[in-house]
N, C-alpha and C positions, 0 to 999 in steps of 0.2 A: 543435479538433474540435467540431462541433455536438452538442448533446444527442441529436438525431435519428439521428446516425451512430453513437452508442454501442451496443455490444452488450449492456452490462450497466449497470443503473442505479447511480448513486453514492449513498453514504450518508455523512452526517457521523457520525463515531464518536469516542469518547473512547479513543484508542489511540496508541501510540508505536511507533517502529521503530528498531532498530539497523541501520545501512546500511553495508555493506562493499563498497567499490569502489576507485577510485583513492585515495579518502580514507575514513577511518573516522569515522562520525558516530553517536554514541550517543544513545538516548532522544529522537529527533526526533519532535515531534508530527505526527500524520497529519491532514491537512485533511479528506480524504474517501477512501472506499475503495469498490471494487466487486469483483465476481468476476474482473474482468480486470486490475485494477491499483489504484494508489493515488496520491494527490497530497499533496505537502508544500508548505505556504505558505512564502513567503520566497524569498530569492535561491538559485538552484540552486548546488550545490557540485560537481556532476558534469556532464560534457558529454553532450549527446544521443548515444545509441548505446552508452554505457558499460554493460557488464554489471555487475550488483551482486547481492550476497546480502543479504537482509533477514531480520530476525527481528522479526515483529510481536508486540507485547505488548498484550493487552487487560486492563487492570488490574481492571475490574469482574468479569472472569471468571477471574482468576488463570491466564491461559493465554498461552502463547507459540507462535508458528507460524513456522518457518523456510521461506523461499521464495526463488526466484531471479527476477530481473527485469531489464529493460532500460530505461534512461532514454529516454523518447520525447518529453519536453518539458523544456527547460532555459531558464528566463528569469530576469529580475531579480525576478519576482513569485512564481514557483512552479516546482516540479519534479515531473514526472509519470513514474511507472513503469508499465510493462506487465509483468505476471507472465508468466513463460515456463517451459515444460517442467514444469508441475505434474503430479504423480502424481494418480491418482484419490483417494488418501487425503488429499493436500493440498487438492485441490478440495473434497472433502467437509468437511474441517475448516474451510476458509475460509468456505464457505457457512454452516456451523453457527455460527461465531463472529459473522459479520455478522448472522445472524438472532437470535442470543442478545443481542447488543448492542442491536439495534433493540427487542427486547422489553423489555430492562431500562431503556431510555431512554424508553419510552412510558408 
């Protein structure tokens, strides 16, 4: 997907995620994140279309955020998730965490 087609800008963050789908992967580094999803660098461990539960961890904020997502990209180079069915509270918390991480890294 081109950057022009994205609804939400991506940000590089110092964050990790526990991902529960067909496999359970703990403390996987997040390559980048947006309000719409996140991307993991490295070979995908889930197939495109797989529903997953993720718990995002922002170490600099001592914060965890559980979210649901769907794998929308699965290649030998990366795996992308689109967040799904987020409550208003989850959207607010995600927006706040991204903004806080950006502020801490600048």
